[in-house]
Structures are given as C-alpha cells and as structure tokens.
C-alpha positions as CSV (number, residue, x, y, z in Angstrom):
1,M,51.3,-13.7,176.5
2,T,50.8,-15.8,179.6
3,E,53.5,-16.9,181.9
4,G,54.3,-20.7,181.4
5,P,52.1,-23.4,180.1
6,Y,48.8,-23.9,181.5
7,R,47.5,-27.4,182.6
8,L,44.9,-28.8,180.2
9,A,41.9,-30.7,181.7
10,F,39.2,-32.6,179.8
11,D,37.3,-35.7,180.4
12,R,36.8,-38.9,178.2
13,G,33.7,-37.4,176.5
14,L,35.8,-34.7,174.9
15,K,38.2,-37.3,173.4
16,R,35.2,-39.0,172.0
17,Q,33.9,-35.8,170.7
18,V,37.4,-35.2,169.0
19,D,37.4,-38.7,167.6
20,Q,34.0,-38.1,166.0
21,L,35.0,-35.1,164.2
22,P,35.6,-35.2,160.2
23,G,39.3,-36.1,159.3
24,K,41.0,-32.8,158.8
25,L,38.9,-31.1,161.7
26,R,40.1,-33.8,164.1
27,Q,43.6,-33.0,163.6
28,E,43.0,-29.1,163.9
29,A,40.9,-29.7,167.2
30,R,43.9,-31.5,168.7
31,Q,46.2,-28.7,167.5
32,R,44.0,-26.1,169.0
33,I,43.5,-27.8,172.3
34,A,47.3,-28.2,172.7
35,A,47.9,-24.6,171.8
36,L,45.6,-23.4,174.5
37,A,48.3,-24.6,177.0
38,L,50.5,-21.8,175.9
39,E,48.0,-19.4,175.0
40,P,44.6,-19.8,176.7
41,R,43.0,-16.7,175.1
42,P,44.1,-16.8,171.4
43,G,43.1,-13.9,169.3
44,D,40.3,-15.5,167.5
45,A,38.7,-16.6,170.9
46,R,35.4,-14.7,172.1
47,E,34.3,-14.8,175.7
48,L,30.8,-16.1,176.1
49,R,28.3,-13.5,177.1
50,G,27.0,-14.4,180.6
51,Y,29.8,-17.0,181.3
52,P,32.9,-15.1,182.7
53,N,36.3,-16.8,181.6
54,V,34.5,-19.2,179.3
55,Y,35.6,-19.0,175.6
56,R,34.8,-20.3,172.1
57,C,36.4,-20.2,168.7
58,W,35.4,-21.7,165.6
59,L,37.3,-24.4,163.7
60,S,38.1,-24.0,160.1
61,D,34.5,-25.3,159.3
62,A,32.6,-22.6,161.2
63,R,29.8,-25.1,162.1
64,F,32.3,-26.5,164.5
65,R,33.3,-24.8,167.9
66,L,35.8,-25.5,170.8
67,I,34.5,-24.2,174.1
68,W,36.8,-23.9,177.3
69,E,37.3,-22.1,180.6
70,V,40.4,-20.4,181.7
71,D,41.3,-20.5,185.5
72,D,44.1,-18.2,186.0
73,A,44.5,-18.8,189.7
74,A,44.9,-22.6,189.2
75,H,46.9,-22.1,185.9
76,Q,44.3,-24.3,184.2
77,V,42.4,-24.5,181.0
78,E,39.2,-26.9,181.1
79,I,38.1,-28.0,177.7
80,Y,34.4,-28.5,177.7
81,Y,33.2,-29.1,174.3
82,V,34.2,-29.7,170.5
83,G,31.7,-30.0,167.9
84,R,28.6,-28.3,166.3
85,K,27.1,-25.4,168.2
86,P,25.7,-26.6,171.4
87,D,22.9,-25.4,173.7
88,Y,25.2,-23.3,176.0
89,G,22.7,-23.3,178.8
90,E,22.5,-27.1,178.7
91,L,26.4,-27.5,178.6
92,L,27.4,-24.7,181.0
93,G,24.4,-24.2,183.2
94,E,22.4,-20.9,183.2
95,P,24.3,-17.7,182.3
96,D,25.3,-15.1,184.9
97,P,22.7,-12.2,184.2
98,A,25.1,-9.8,186.0
99,D,27.8,-10.5,183.2
100,G,25.6,-10.5,180.2
C-alpha cells in the first residue's frame, strides 16, 4: 500500500472518453480512476512493456482498457486513456527499447 492519496491528473479528452463509454462501463471507469488515488498500482494492473511506470488494466468488458502513469516523486497519477485498445505508440510515443 502507498502513503496517502495520489493526486489524479487528466485532461478534458479523458472526460469525453469516459462519457462515451457504454452505461455500466462509464460508472466502473469513474470508480477505477478514483481508486487509483489510493492505490496507483492495483493488483490487476500490468506495467506496459517498454513504458516504465505506465500501467493498464481491463474494465469488466475486456475490450476496454484504462491506461495511466504513476509518478511517485510527484505523488501523482496521470490518466492517459480509457476505451478500446489503443495504438500504444501513437498514444505514448515510441517504447523505450531498454525497458522492453
């Protein structure tokens, strides 16, 4: 467990992504995002290969993912994306070959 809540950061585009999710997934995504403030690395999260400190988890409909980055030094979680599987290179830039 981490020390104290992390600050959540995201842009308006993420709010639109959440709003466009099907009904039950919309509420689930909001709950999962809020929970990241207390536990930025939940048990079902997987770190993306080639992207240090960037994680993903599936929502209850496995076609949909939540992607975020944890910055322990700033005590912040930045939410990047929620939706169907994205092109990670387009979303996050090219992966770090040293971490793959």
